[in-house]
PDB file of N, CA, C, O and CB in Angstrom:
ATOM      1  N   UNK A   1     144.122  95.764  70.626  1.00  0.00           N
ATOM      2  CA  UNK A   1     143.457  96.608  71.569  1.00  0.00           C
ATOM      3  C   UNK A   1     142.571  95.737  72.460  1.00  0.00           C
ATOM      4  O   UNK A   1     141.538  95.229  72.023  1.00  0.00           O
ATOM      5  CB  UNK A   1     142.642  97.700  70.849  1.00  0.00           C
ATOM      6  N   UNK A   2     142.983  95.577  73.688  1.00  0.00           N
ATOM      7  CA  UNK A   2     142.242  94.732  74.629  1.00  0.00           C
ATOM      8  C   UNK A   2     141.021  95.483  75.156  1.00  0.00           C
ATOM      9  O   UNK A   2     141.080  96.674  75.460  1.00  0.00           O
ATOM     10  CB  UNK A   2     143.153  94.289  75.805  1.00  0.00           C
ATOM     11  N   UNK A   3     139.932  94.760  75.251  1.00  0.00           N
ATOM     12  CA  UNK A   3     138.723  95.392  75.771  1.00  0.00           C
ATOM     13  C   UNK A   3     138.731  95.336  77.294  1.00  0.00           C
ATOM     14  O   UNK A   3     139.243  94.394  77.899  1.00  0.00           O
ATOM     15  CB  UNK A   3     137.453  94.706  75.205  1.00  0.00           C
ATOM     16  N   UNK A   4     138.157  96.357  77.889  1.00  0.00           N
ATOM     17  CA  UNK A   4     138.082  96.434  79.347  1.00  0.00           C
ATOM     18  C   UNK A   4     136.746  95.854  79.800  1.00  0.00           C
ATOM     19  O   UNK A   4     135.733  96.057  79.132  1.00  0.00           O
ATOM     20  CB  UNK A   4     138.249  97.907  79.845  1.00  0.00           C
ATOM     21  N   UNK A   5     136.725  95.138  80.919  1.00  0.00           N
ATOM     22  CA  UNK A   5     135.441  94.631  81.412  1.00  0.00           C
ATOM     23  C   UNK A   5     134.569  95.780  81.918  1.00  0.00           C
ATOM     24  O   UNK A   5     135.063  96.802  82.395  1.00  0.00           O
ATOM     25  CB  UNK A   5     135.664  93.594  82.536  1.00  0.00           C
ATOM     26  N   UNK A   6     133.301  95.583  81.803  1.00  0.00           N
ATOM     27  CA  UNK A   6     132.357  96.597  82.269  1.00  0.00           C
ATOM     28  C   UNK A   6     132.260  96.492  83.785  1.00  0.00           C
ATOM     29  O   UNK A   6     132.033  95.411  84.328  1.00  0.00           O
ATOM     30  CB  UNK A   6     130.947  96.422  81.600  1.00  0.00           C
ATOM     31  N   UNK A   7     132.433  97.610  84.456  1.00  0.00           N
ATOM     32  CA  UNK A   7     132.350  97.638  85.915  1.00  0.00           C
ATOM     33  C   UNK A   7     131.263  98.609  86.351  1.00  0.00           C
ATOM     34  O   UNK A   7     130.864  99.506  85.608  1.00  0.00           O
ATOM     35  CB  UNK A   7     133.709  98.031  86.537  1.00  0.00           C
ATOM     36  N   UNK A   8     130.808  98.407  87.550  1.00  0.00           N
ATOM     37  CA  UNK A   8     129.767  99.260  88.115  1.00  0.00           C
ATOM     38  C   UNK A   8     130.364 100.595  88.550  1.00  0.00           C
ATOM     39  O   UNK A   8     131.472 100.626  89.083  1.00  0.00           O
ATOM     40  CB  UNK A   8     129.075  98.562  89.307  1.00  0.00           C
ATOM     41  N   UNK A   9     129.642 101.703  88.330  1.00  0.00           N
ATOM     42  CA  UNK A   9     130.133 102.989  88.832  1.00  0.00           C
ATOM     43  C   UNK A   9     129.987 103.110  90.344  1.00  0.00           C
ATOM     44  O   UNK A   9     130.561 104.009  90.959  1.00  0.00           O
ATOM     45  CB  UNK A   9     129.392 104.129  88.155  1.00  0.00           C
ATOM     46  N   UNK A  10     129.216 102.199  90.943  1.00  0.00           N
ATOM     47  CA  UNK A  10     128.994 102.196  92.390  1.00  0.00           C
ATOM     48  C   UNK A  10     129.721 100.983  92.968  1.00  0.00           C
ATOM     49  O   UNK A  10     129.554  99.875  92.459  1.00  0.00           O
ATOM     50  CB  UNK A  10     127.453 102.161  92.741  1.00  0.00           C
ATOM     51  N   UNK A  11     130.521 101.164  94.013  1.00  0.00           N
ATOM     52  CA  UNK A  11     131.186 100.001  94.625  1.00  0.00           C
ATOM     53  C   UNK A  11     130.182  98.977  95.157  1.00  0.00           C
ATOM     54  O   UNK A  11     129.123  99.341  95.668  1.00  0.00           O
ATOM     55  CB  UNK A  11     132.103 100.458  95.762  1.00  0.00           C
ATOM     56  N   UNK A  12     130.522  97.715  95.034  1.00  0.00           N
ATOM     57  CA  UNK A  12     129.628  96.628  95.438  1.00  0.00           C
ATOM     58  C   UNK A  12     129.326  96.699  96.937  1.00  0.00           C
ATOM     59  O   UNK A  12     128.243  96.293  97.359  1.00  0.00           O
ATOM     60  CB  UNK A  12     130.250  95.264  95.086  1.00  0.00           C
ATOM     61  N   UNK A  13     130.243  97.195  97.736  1.00  0.00           N
ATOM     62  CA  UNK A  13     130.042  97.281  99.179  1.00  0.00           C
ATOM     63  C   UNK A  13     128.930  98.257  99.550  1.00  0.00           C
ATOM     64  O   UNK A  13     128.372  98.163 100.643  1.00  0.00           O
ATOM     65  CB  UNK A  13     131.332  97.694  99.857  1.00  0.00           C
ATOM     66  N   UNK A  14     128.605  99.173  98.678  1.00  0.00           N
ATOM     67  CA  UNK A  14     127.571 100.179  98.945  1.00  0.00           C
ATOM     68  C   UNK A  14     126.162  99.682  98.652  1.00  0.00           C
ATOM     69  O   UNK A  14     125.198 100.333  99.055  1.00  0.00           O
ATOM     70  CB  UNK A  14     127.839 101.415  98.131  1.00  0.00           C
ATOM     71  N   UNK A  15     126.007  98.557  97.968  1.00  0.00           N
ATOM     72  CA  UNK A  15     124.678  98.087  97.559  1.00  0.00           C
ATOM     73  C   UNK A  15     123.700  97.932  98.722  1.00  0.00           C
ATOM     74  O   UNK A  15     122.583  98.440  98.626  1.00  0.00           O
ATOM     75  CB  UNK A  15     124.808  96.770  96.847  1.00  0.00           C
ATOM     76  N   UNK A  16     124.061  97.255  99.815  1.00  0.00           N
ATOM     77  CA  UNK A  16     123.077  97.130 100.909  1.00  0.00           C
ATOM     78  C   UNK A  16     122.682  98.478 101.519  1.00  0.00           C
ATOM     79  O   UNK A  16     121.508  98.712 101.806  1.00  0.00           O
ATOM     80  CB  UNK A  16     123.635  96.232 102.004  1.00  0.00           C
ATOM     81  N   UNK A  17     123.659  99.355 101.715  1.00  0.00           N
ATOM     82  CA  UNK A  17     123.355 100.665 102.296  1.00  0.00           C
ATOM     83  C   UNK A  17     122.478 101.495 101.365  1.00  0.00           C
ATOM     84  O   UNK A  17     121.532 102.146 101.808  1.00  0.00           O
ATOM     85  CB  UNK A  17     124.648 101.422 102.608  1.00  0.00           C
ATOM     86  N   UNK A  18     122.796 101.468 100.083  1.00  0.00           N
ATOM     87  CA  UNK A  18     121.989 102.223  99.119  1.00  0.00           C
ATOM     88  C   UNK A  18     120.569 101.677  99.038  1.00  0.00           C
ATOM     89  O   UNK A  18     119.614 102.442  98.915  1.00  0.00           O
ATOM     90  CB  UNK A  18     122.642 102.189  97.733  1.00  0.00           C
ATOM     91  N   UNK A  19     120.430 100.364  99.107  1.00  0.00           N
ATOM     92  CA  UNK A  19     119.076  99.802  99.030  1.00  0.00           C
ATOM     93  C   UNK A  19     118.246 100.215 100.243  1.00  0.00           C
ATOM     94  O   UNK A  19     117.081 100.584 100.094  1.00  0.00           O
ATOM     95  CB  UNK A  19     119.134  98.266  98.927  1.00  0.00           C
ATOM     96  N   UNK A  20     118.828 100.157 101.436  1.00  0.00           N
ATOM     97  CA  UNK A  20     118.083 100.552 102.639  1.00  0.00           C
ATOM     98  C   UNK A  20     117.744 102.031 102.588  1.00  0.00           C
ATOM     99  O   UNK A  20     116.618 102.420 102.896  1.00  0.00           O
ATOM    100  CB  UNK A  20     118.891 100.237 103.913  1.00  0.00           C
ATOM    101  N   UNK A  21     118.701 102.854 102.205  1.00  0.00           N
ATOM    102  CA  UNK A  21     118.481 104.298 102.142  1.00  0.00           C
ATOM    103  C   UNK A  21     117.408 104.660 101.123  1.00  0.00           C
ATOM    104  O   UNK A  21     116.484 105.412 101.433  1.00  0.00           O
ATOM    105  CB  UNK A  21     119.780 105.015 101.802  1.00  0.00           C
ATOM    106  N   UNK A  22     117.525 104.136  99.920  1.00  0.00           N
ATOM    107  CA  UNK A  22     116.575 104.495  98.865  1.00  0.00           C
ATOM    108  C   UNK A  22     115.181 103.929  99.131  1.00  0.00           C
ATOM    109  O   UNK A  22     114.182 104.600  98.870  1.00  0.00           O
ATOM    110  CB  UNK A  22     117.082 104.002  97.516  1.00  0.00           C
ATOM    111  N   UNK A  23     115.104 102.708  99.645  1.00  0.00           N
ATOM    112  CA  UNK A  23     113.791 102.155  99.968  1.00  0.00           C
ATOM    113  C   UNK A  23     113.144 102.919 101.116  1.00  0.00           C
ATOM    114  O   UNK A  23     111.928 103.110 101.121  1.00  0.00           O
ATOM    115  CB  UNK A  23     113.909 100.670 100.325  1.00  0.00           C
ATOM    116  N   UNK A  24     113.935 103.356 102.081  1.00  0.00           N
ATOM    117  CA  UNK A  24     113.387 104.147 103.185  1.00  0.00           C
ATOM    118  C   UNK A  24     112.835 105.477 102.695  1.00  0.00           C
ATOM    119  O   UNK A  24     111.733 105.874 103.074  1.00  0.00           O
ATOM    120  CB  UNK A  24     114.455 104.388 104.246  1.00  0.00           C
ATOM    121  N   UNK A  25     113.599 106.166 101.855  1.00  0.00           N
ATOM    122  CA  UNK A  25     113.133 107.437 101.304  1.00  0.00           C
ATOM    123  C   UNK A  25     111.865 107.222 100.473  1.00  0.00           C
ATOM    124  O   UNK A  25     110.912 107.994 100.579  1.00  0.00           O
ATOM    125  CB  UNK A  25     114.238 108.092 100.442  1.00  0.00           C
ATOM    126  N   UNK A  26     111.859 106.178  99.653  1.00  0.00           N
ATOM    127  CA  UNK A  26     110.684 105.888  98.832  1.00  0.00           C
ATOM    128  C   UNK A  26     109.458 105.572  99.647  1.00  0.00           C
ATOM    129  O   UNK A  26     108.357 106.004  99.306  1.00  0.00           O
ATOM    130  CB  UNK A  26     110.968 104.749  97.917  1.00  0.00           C
ATOM    131  N   UNK A  27     109.630 104.818 100.729  1.00  0.00           N
ATOM    132  CA  UNK A  27     108.484 104.486 101.578  1.00  0.00           C
ATOM    133  C   UNK A  27     107.967 105.704 102.335  1.00  0.00           C
ATOM    134  O   UNK A  27     106.758 105.851 102.517  1.00  0.00           O
ATOM    135  CB  UNK A  27     108.862 103.389 102.564  1.00  0.00           C
ATOM    136  N   UNK A  28     108.862 106.573 102.775  1.00  0.00           N
ATOM    137  CA  UNK A  28     108.429 107.807 103.452  1.00  0.00           C
ATOM    138  C   UNK A  28     107.656 108.693 102.481  1.00  0.00           C
ATOM    139  O   UNK A  28     106.625 109.259 102.844  1.00  0.00           O
ATOM    140  CB  UNK A  28     109.650 108.578 104.029  1.00  0.00           C
ATOM    141  N   UNK A  29     108.144 108.816 101.253  1.00  0.00           N
ATOM    142  CA  UNK A  29     107.435 109.631 100.262  1.00  0.00           C
ATOM    143  C   UNK A  29     106.090 109.009  99.892  1.00  0.00           C
ATOM    144  O   UNK A  29     105.111 109.726  99.684  1.00  0.00           O
ATOM    145  CB  UNK A  29     108.295 109.804  99.005  1.00  0.00           C
ATOM    146  N   UNK A  30     106.040 107.692  99.810  1.00  0.00           N
ATOM    147  CA  UNK A  30     104.772 107.023  99.531  1.00  0.00           C
ATOM    148  C   UNK A  30     103.776 107.258 100.659  1.00  0.00           C
ATOM    149  O   UNK A  30     102.597 107.510 100.411  1.00  0.00           O
ATOM    150  CB  UNK A  30     104.991 105.521  99.325  1.00  0.00           C
ATOM    151  N   UNK A  31     104.251 107.175 101.893  1.00  0.00           N
ATOM    152  CA  UNK A  31     103.382 107.426 103.039  1.00  0.00           C
ATOM    153  C   UNK A  31     102.888 108.872 103.036  1.00  0.00           C
ATOM    154  O   UNK A  31     101.720 109.134 103.323  1.00  0.00           O
ATOM    155  CB  UNK A  31     104.121 107.120 104.352  1.00  0.00           C
ATOM    156  N   UNK A  32     103.783 109.810 102.707  1.00  0.00           N
ATOM    157  CA  UNK A  32     103.354 111.210 102.670  1.00  0.00           C
ATOM    158  C   UNK A  32     102.341 111.440 101.547  1.00  0.00           C
ATOM    159  O   UNK A  32     101.440 112.267 101.688  1.00  0.00           O
ATOM    160  CB  UNK A  32     104.567 112.140 102.487  1.00  0.00           C
ATOM    161  N   UNK A  33     102.482 110.719 100.441  1.00  0.00           N
ATOM    162  CA  UNK A  33     101.512 110.818  99.353  1.00  0.00           C
ATOM    163  C   UNK A  33     100.135 110.343  99.808  1.00  0.00           C
ATOM    164  O   UNK A  33      99.130 111.002  99.546  1.00  0.00           O
ATOM    165  CB  UNK A  33     101.980 110.001  98.141  1.00  0.00           C
ATOM    166  N   UNK A  34     100.091 109.197 100.490  1.00  0.00           N
ATOM    167  CA  UNK A  34      98.809 108.679 100.968  1.00  0.00           C
ATOM    168  C   UNK A  34      98.199 109.593 102.024  1.00  0.00           C
ATOM    169  O   UNK A  34      96.985 109.796 102.037  1.00  0.00           O
ATOM    170  CB  UNK A  34      98.985 107.272 101.536  1.00  0.00           C
ATOM    171  N   UNK A  35      99.012 110.138 102.896  1.00  0.00           N
ATOM    172  CA  UNK A  35      98.495 111.067 103.908  1.00  0.00           C
ATOM    173  C   UNK A  35      97.953 112.326 103.240  1.00  0.00           C
ATOM    174  O   UNK A  35      96.909 112.840 103.643  1.00  0.00           O
ATOM    175  CB  UNK A  35      99.598 111.435 104.932  1.00  0.00           C
ATOM    176  N   UNK A  36      98.653 112.828 102.221  1.00  0.00           N
ATOM    177  CA  UNK A  36      98.184 114.005 101.480  1.00  0.00           C
ATOM    178  C   UNK A  36      96.841 113.722 100.822  1.00  0.00           C
ATOM    179  O   UNK A  36      95.938 114.558 100.860  1.00  0.00           O
ATOM    180  CB  UNK A  36      99.218 114.427 100.417  1.00  0.00           C
ATOM    181  N   UNK A  37      96.711 112.551 100.221  1.00  0.00           N
ATOM    182  CA  UNK A  37      95.456 112.197  99.556  1.00  0.00           C
ATOM    183  C   UNK A  37      94.319 112.035 100.555  1.00  0.00           C
ATOM    184  O   UNK A  37      93.181 112.390 100.251  1.00  0.00           O
ATOM    185  CB  UNK A  37      95.626 110.913  98.753  1.00  0.00           C
ATOM    186  N   UNK A  38      94.602 111.514 101.728  1.00  0.00           N
ATOM    187  CA  UNK A  38      93.541 111.246 102.697  1.00  0.00           C
ATOM    188  C   UNK A  38      93.099 112.498 103.451  1.00  0.00           C
ATOM    189  O   UNK A  38      91.945 112.599 103.868  1.00  0.00           O
ATOM    190  CB  UNK A  38      94.002 110.202 103.683  1.00  0.00           C
ATOM    191  N   UNK A  39      94.010 113.446 103.625  1.00  0.00           N
ATOM    192  CA  UNK A  39      93.682 114.598 104.463  1.00  0.00           C
ATOM    193  C   UNK A  39      93.264 115.836 103.688  1.00  0.00           C
ATOM    194  O   UNK A  39      92.695 116.755 104.277  1.00  0.00           O
ATOM    195  CB  UNK A  39      94.846 114.937 105.314  1.00  0.00           C
ATOM    196  N   UNK A  40      93.521 115.891 102.406  1.00  0.00           N
ATOM    197  CA  UNK A  40      93.152 117.092 101.651  1.00  0.00           C
ATOM    198  C   UNK A  40      91.795 116.886 100.971  1.00  0.00           C
ATOM    199  O   UNK A  40      91.427 115.771 100.600  1.00  0.00           O
ATOM    200  CB  UNK A  40      94.243 117.435 100.597  1.00  0.00           C
ATOM    201  N   UNK A  41      91.077 117.977 100.822  1.00  0.00           N
ATOM    202  CA  UNK A  41      89.784 117.902 100.146  1.00  0.00           C
ATOM    203  C   UNK A  41      90.005 117.872  98.635  1.00  0.00           C
ATOM    204  O   UNK A  41      91.096 118.167  98.148  1.00  0.00           O
ATOM    205  CB  UNK A  41      88.876 119.101 100.546  1.00  0.00           C
ATOM    206  N   UNK A  42      88.970 117.516  97.917  1.00  0.00           N
ATOM    207  CA  UNK A  42      89.100 117.401  96.466  1.00  0.00           C
ATOM    208  C   UNK A  42      89.428 118.736  95.804  1.00  0.00           C
ATOM    209  O   UNK A  42      90.094 118.772  94.770  1.00  0.00           O
ATOM    210  CB  UNK A  42      87.822 116.841  95.877  1.00  0.00           C
ATOM    211  N   UNK A  43      88.970 119.809  96.388  1.00  0.00           N
ATOM    212  CA  UNK A  43      89.211 121.125  95.790  1.00  0.00           C
ATOM    213  C   UNK A  43      90.600 121.673  96.088  1.00  0.00           C
ATOM    214  O   UNK A  43      91.110 122.509  95.343  1.00  0.00           O
ATOM    215  CB  UNK A  43      88.177 122.103  96.276  1.00  0.00           C
ATOM    216  N   UNK A  44      91.214 121.209  97.174  1.00  0.00           N
ATOM    217  CA  UNK A  44      92.520 121.751  97.538  1.00  0.00           C
ATOM    218  C   UNK A  44      93.685 120.914  97.010  1.00  0.00           C
ATOM    219  O   UNK A  44      94.844 121.270  97.226  1.00  0.00           O
ATOM    220  CB  UNK A  44      92.621 121.861  99.035  1.00  0.00           C
ATOM    221  N   UNK A  45      93.400 119.821  96.330  1.00  0.00           N
ATOM    222  CA  UNK A  45      94.469 118.970  95.791  1.00  0.00           C
ATOM    223  C   UNK A  45      95.126 119.616  94.575  1.00  0.00           C
ATOM    224  O   UNK A  45      94.503 120.372  93.830  1.00  0.00           O
ATOM    225  CB  UNK A  45      93.915 117.585  95.415  1.00  0.00           C
ATOM    226  N   UNK A  46      96.403 119.292  94.403  1.00  0.00           N
ATOM    227  CA  UNK A  46      97.162 119.807  93.266  1.00  0.00           C
ATOM    228  C   UNK A  46      97.703 118.626  92.460  1.00  0.00           C
ATOM    229  O   UNK A  46      98.438 117.791  92.986  1.00  0.00           O
ATOM    230  CB  UNK A  46      98.324 120.740  93.740  1.00  0.00           C
ATOM    231  N   UNK A  47      97.336 118.565  91.192  1.00  0.00           N
ATOM    232  CA  UNK A  47      97.780 117.463  90.339  1.00  0.00           C
ATOM    233  C   UNK A  47      99.294 117.457  90.179  1.00  0.00           C
ATOM    234  O   UNK A  47      99.913 116.393  90.174  1.00  0.00           O
ATOM    235  CB  UNK A  47      97.113 117.552  88.970  1.00  0.00           C
ATOM    236  N   UNK A  48      99.894 118.635  90.049  1.00  0.00           N
ATOM    237  CA  UNK A  48     101.350 118.688  89.871  1.00  0.00           C
ATOM    238  C   UNK A  48     102.080 118.178  91.113  1.00  0.00           C
ATOM    239  O   UNK A  48     103.113 117.519  90.999  1.00  0.00           O
ATOM    240  CB  UNK A  48     101.798 120.122  89.553  1.00  0.00           C
ATOM    241  N   UNK A  49     101.546 118.480  92.296  1.00  0.00           N
ATOM    242  CA  UNK A  49     102.161 117.987  93.525  1.00  0.00           C
ATOM    243  C   UNK A  49     102.017 116.474  93.615  1.00  0.00           C
ATOM    244  O   UNK A  49     102.957 115.789  94.019  1.00  0.00           O
ATOM    245  CB  UNK A  49     101.531 118.661  94.758  1.00  0.00           C
ATOM    246  N   UNK A  50     100.868 115.951  93.250  1.00  0.00           N
ATOM    247  CA  UNK A  50     100.651 114.505  93.281  1.00  0.00           C
ATOM    248  C   UNK A  50     101.582 113.784  92.318  1.00  0.00           C
ATOM    249  O   UNK A  50     102.177 112.768  92.676  1.00  0.00           O
ATOM    250  CB  UNK A  50      99.202 114.179  92.944  1.00  0.00           C
ATOM    251  N   UNK A  51     101.714 114.298  91.103  1.00  0.00           N
ATOM    252  CA  UNK A  51     102.580 113.665  90.115  1.00  0.00           C
ATOM    253  C   UNK A  51     104.041 113.745  90.543  1.00  0.00           C
ATOM    254  O   UNK A  51     104.791 112.785  90.369  1.00  0.00           O
ATOM    255  CB  UNK A  51     102.395 114.318  88.743  1.00  0.00           C
ATOM    256  N   UNK A  52     104.451 114.882  91.102  1.00  0.00           N
ATOM    257  CA  UNK A  52     105.840 115.045  91.539  1.00  0.00           C
ATOM    258  C   UNK A  52     106.177 114.079  92.666  1.00  0.00           C
ATOM    259  O   UNK A  52     107.197 113.392  92.607  1.00  0.00           O
ATOM    260  CB  UNK A  52     106.093 116.485  91.991  1.00  0.00           C
ATOM    261  N   UNK A  53     105.336 114.019  93.688  1.00  0.00           N
ATOM    262  CA  UNK A  53     105.602 113.115  94.810  1.00  0.00           C
ATOM    263  C   UNK A  53     105.579 111.656  94.339  1.00  0.00           C
ATOM    264  O   UNK A  53     106.418 110.855  94.752  1.00  0.00           O
ATOM    265  CB  UNK A  53     104.565 113.332  95.940  1.00  0.00           C
ATOM    266  N   UNK A  54     104.635 111.322  93.491  1.00  0.00           N
ATOM    267  CA  UNK A  54     104.550 109.956  92.977  1.00  0.00           C
ATOM    268  C   UNK A  54     105.751 109.563  92.142  1.00  0.00           C
ATOM    269  O   UNK A  54     106.240 108.438  92.242  1.00  0.00           O
ATOM    270  CB  UNK A  54     103.305 109.793  92.161  1.00  0.00           C
ATOM    271  N   UNK A  55     106.233 110.491  91.314  1.00  0.00           N
ATOM    272  CA  UNK A  55     107.385 110.193  90.462  1.00  0.00           C
ATOM    273  C   UNK A  55     108.665 110.038  91.283  1.00  0.00           C
ATOM    274  O   UNK A  55     109.463 109.136  91.028  1.00  0.00           O
ATOM    275  CB  UNK A  55     107.566 111.294  89.417  1.00  0.00           C
ATOM    276  N   UNK A  56     108.858 110.909  92.257  1.00  0.00           N
ATOM    277  CA  UNK A  56     110.060 110.825  93.088  1.00  0.00           C
ATOM    278  C   UNK A  56     110.026 109.558  93.943  1.00  0.00           C
ATOM    279  O   UNK A  56     111.046 108.884  94.088  1.00  0.00           O
ATOM    280  CB  UNK A  56     110.190 112.079  93.988  1.00  0.00           C
ATOM    281  N   UNK A  57     108.868 109.228  94.508  1.00  0.00           N
ATOM    282  CA  UNK A  57     108.746 107.996  95.288  1.00  0.00           C
ATOM    283  C   UNK A  57     108.999 106.774  94.412  1.00  0.00           C
ATOM    284  O   UNK A  57     109.658 105.826  94.838  1.00  0.00           O
ATOM    285  CB  UNK A  57     107.357 107.904  95.936  1.00  0.00           C
ATOM    286  N   UNK A  58     108.484 106.797  93.206  1.00  0.00           N
ATOM    287  CA  UNK A  58     108.695 105.696  92.276  1.00  0.00           C
ATOM    288  C   UNK A  58     110.168 105.544  91.909  1.00  0.00           C
ATOM    289  O   UNK A  58     110.673 104.426  91.804  1.00  0.00           O
ATOM    290  CB  UNK A  58     107.865 105.905  91.020  1.00  0.00           C
ATOM    291  N   UNK A  59     110.852 106.664  91.716  1.00  0.00           N
ATOM    292  CA  UNK A  59     112.283 106.639  91.412  1.00  0.00           C
ATOM    293  C   UNK A  59     113.068 105.961  92.537  1.00  0.00           C
ATOM    294  O   UNK A  59     113.873 105.063  92.290  1.00  0.00           O
ATOM    295  CB  UNK A  59     112.808 108.069  91.184  1.00  0.00           C
ATOM    296  N   UNK A  60     112.823 106.400  93.777  1.00  0.00           N
ATOM    297  CA  UNK A  60     113.564 105.852  94.907  1.00  0.00           C
ATOM    298  C   UNK A  60     113.210 104.389  95.157  1.00  0.00           C
ATOM    299  O   UNK A  60     114.095 103.589  95.462  1.00  0.00           O
ATOM    300  CB  UNK A  60     113.292 106.672  96.159  1.00  0.00           C
ATOM    301  N   UNK A  61     111.942 104.025  95.035  1.00  0.00           N
ATOM    302  CA  UNK A  61     111.556 102.631  95.230  1.00  0.00           C
ATOM    303  C   UNK A  61     112.122 101.735  94.133  1.00  0.00           C
ATOM    304  O   UNK A  61     112.509 100.597  94.402  1.00  0.00           O
ATOM    305  CB  UNK A  61     110.037 102.508  95.272  1.00  0.00           C
ATOM    306  N   UNK A  62     112.174 102.235  92.903  1.00  0.00           N
ATOM    307  CA  UNK A  62     112.726 101.449  91.803  1.00  0.00           C
ATOM    308  C   UNK A  62     114.212 101.199  91.956  1.00  0.00           C
ATOM    309  O   UNK A  62     114.664 100.061  91.832  1.00  0.00           O
ATOM    310  CB  UNK A  62     112.467 102.138  90.495  1.00  0.00           C
ATOM    311  N   UNK A  63     114.978 102.245  92.223  1.00  0.00           N
ATOM    312  CA  UNK A  63     116.415 102.057  92.390  1.00  0.00           C
ATOM    313  C   UNK A  63     116.740 101.336  93.691  1.00  0.00           C
ATOM    314  O   UNK A  63     117.713 100.584  93.750  1.00  0.00           O
ATOM    315  CB  UNK A  63     117.128 103.399  92.348  1.00  0.00           C
ATOM    316  N   UNK A  64     115.946 101.552  94.734  1.00  0.00           N
ATOM    317  CA  UNK A  64     116.152 100.804  95.969  1.00  0.00           C
ATOM    318  C   UNK A  64     115.935  99.320  95.761  1.00  0.00           C
ATOM    319  O   UNK A  64     116.685  98.501  96.294  1.00  0.00           O
ATOM    320  CB  UNK A  64     115.227 101.313  97.056  1.00  0.00           C
ATOM    321  N   UNK A  65     114.919  98.964  94.992  1.00  0.00           N
ATOM    322  CA  UNK A  65     114.671  97.551  94.673  1.00  0.00           C
ATOM    323  C   UNK A  65     115.804  96.974  93.838  1.00  0.00           C
ATOM    324  O   UNK A  65     116.214  95.832  94.048  1.00  0.00           O
ATOM    325  CB  UNK A  65     113.338  97.391  93.927  1.00  0.00           C
ATOM    326  N   UNK A  66     116.305  97.753  92.902  1.00  0.00           N
ATOM    327  CA  UNK A  66     117.417  97.290  92.073  1.00  0.00           C
ATOM    328  C   UNK A  66     118.649  97.016  92.930  1.00  0.00           C
ATOM    329  O   UNK A  66     119.282  95.972  92.775  1.00  0.00           O
ATOM    330  CB  UNK A  66     117.746  98.326  90.984  1.00  0.00           C
ATOM    331  N   UNK A  67     118.998  97.927  93.825  1.00  0.00           N
ATOM    332  CA  UNK A  67     120.158  97.719  94.677  1.00  0.00           C
ATOM    333  C   UNK A  67     119.926  96.569  95.667  1.00  0.00           C
ATOM    334  O   UNK A  67     120.872  95.870  96.031  1.00  0.00           O
ATOM    335  CB  UNK A  67     120.491  99.008  95.432  1.00  0.00           C
ATOM    336  N   UNK A  68     118.682  96.369  96.101  1.00  0.00           N
ATOM    337  CA  UNK A  68     118.387  95.231  96.968  1.00  0.00           C
ATOM    338  C   UNK A  68     118.624  93.915  96.218  1.00  0.00           C
ATOM    339  O   UNK A  68     119.205  92.978  96.765  1.00  0.00           O
ATOM    340  CB  UNK A  68     116.929  95.304  97.483  1.00  0.00           C
ATOM    341  N   UNK A  69     118.172  93.855  94.970  1.00  0.00           N
ATOM    342  CA  UNK A  69     118.390  92.640  94.177  1.00  0.00           C
ATOM    343  C   UNK A  69     119.877  92.429  93.894  1.00  0.00           C
ATOM    344  O   UNK A  69     120.352  91.293  93.896  1.00  0.00           O
ATOM    345  CB  UNK A  69     117.606  92.715  92.854  1.00  0.00           C
ATOM    346  N   UNK A  70     120.605  93.504  93.654  1.00  0.00           N
ATOM    347  CA  UNK A  70     122.047  93.383  93.447  1.00  0.00           C
ATOM    348  C   UNK A  70     122.760  92.939  94.716  1.00  0.00           C
ATOM    349  O   UNK A  70     123.687  92.132  94.654  1.00  0.00           O
ATOM    350  CB  UNK A  70     122.624  94.707  92.966  1.00  0.00           C
ATOM    351  N   UNK A  71     122.338  93.455  95.866  1.00  0.00           N
ATOM    352  CA  UNK A  71     122.983  93.118  97.134  1.00  0.00           C
ATOM    353  C   UNK A  71     122.745  91.652  97.519  1.00  0.00           C
ATOM    354  O   UNK A  71     123.617  91.006  98.101  1.00  0.00           O
ATOM    355  CB  UNK A  71     122.471  94.039  98.243  1.00  0.00           C
ATOM    356  N   UNK A  72     121.562  91.139  97.188  1.00  0.00           N
ATOM    357  CA  UNK A  72     121.259  89.747  97.548  1.00  0.00           C
ATOM    358  C   UNK A  72     121.798  88.745  96.528  1.00  0.00           C
ATOM    359  O   UNK A  72     121.754  87.538  96.767  1.00  0.00           O
ATOM    360  CB  UNK A  72     119.758  89.564  97.689  1.00  0.00           C
ATOM    361  N   UNK A  73     122.299  89.226  95.407  1.00  0.00           N
ATOM    362  CA  UNK A  73     122.902  88.336  94.434  1.00  0.00           C
ATOM    363  C   UNK A  73     121.945  87.809  93.386  1.00  0.00           C
ATOM    364  O   UNK A  73     122.291  86.878  92.659  1.00  0.00           O
ATOM    365  CB  UNK A  73     123.518  87.203  95.129  1.00  0.00           C
ATOM    366  N   UNK A  74     120.757  88.369  93.285  1.00  0.00           N
ATOM    367  CA  UNK A  74     119.821  87.933  92.260  1.00  0.00           C
ATOM    368  C   UNK A  74     120.358  88.308  90.877  1.00  0.00           C
ATOM    369  O   UNK A  74     120.331  87.497  89.951  1.00  0.00           O
ATOM    370  CB  UNK A  74     118.422  88.558  92.494  1.00  0.00           C
ATOM    371  N   UNK A  75     120.847  89.545  90.747  1.00  0.00           N
ATOM    372  CA  UNK A  75     121.518  89.971  89.533  1.00  0.00           C
ATOM    373  C   UNK A  75     123.014  89.933  89.797  1.00  0.00           C
ATOM    374  O   UNK A  75     123.520  90.638  90.670  1.00  0.00           O
ATOM    375  CB  UNK A  75     121.052  91.395  89.086  1.00  0.00           C
ATOM    376  N   UNK A  76     123.706  89.119  89.049  1.00  0.00           N
ATOM    377  CA  UNK A  76     125.159  88.992  89.267  1.00  0.00           C
ATOM    378  C   UNK A  76     125.894  89.606  88.114  1.00  0.00           C
ATOM    379  O   UNK A  76     127.125  89.607  88.097  1.00  0.00           O
ATOM    380  CB  UNK A  76     125.579  87.518  89.441  1.00  0.00           C
TER     381      UNK A  76
END
């Protein structure tokens, strides 16, 4: 029984596009988080909204960074 090599579920040609897309979304969400923090008063802030925006921005920035490293050949 021959073993199959492990392959990526995402085609290698998509790495640069995915990195730009995900990093862009993450940066926009990060900017919206900072704008929300700067413009809202302490009484009108919502912890659940802050955690949600922060988690989603972190997700996109993390995977965008991963695809950027894959696209540049750091991880082969």
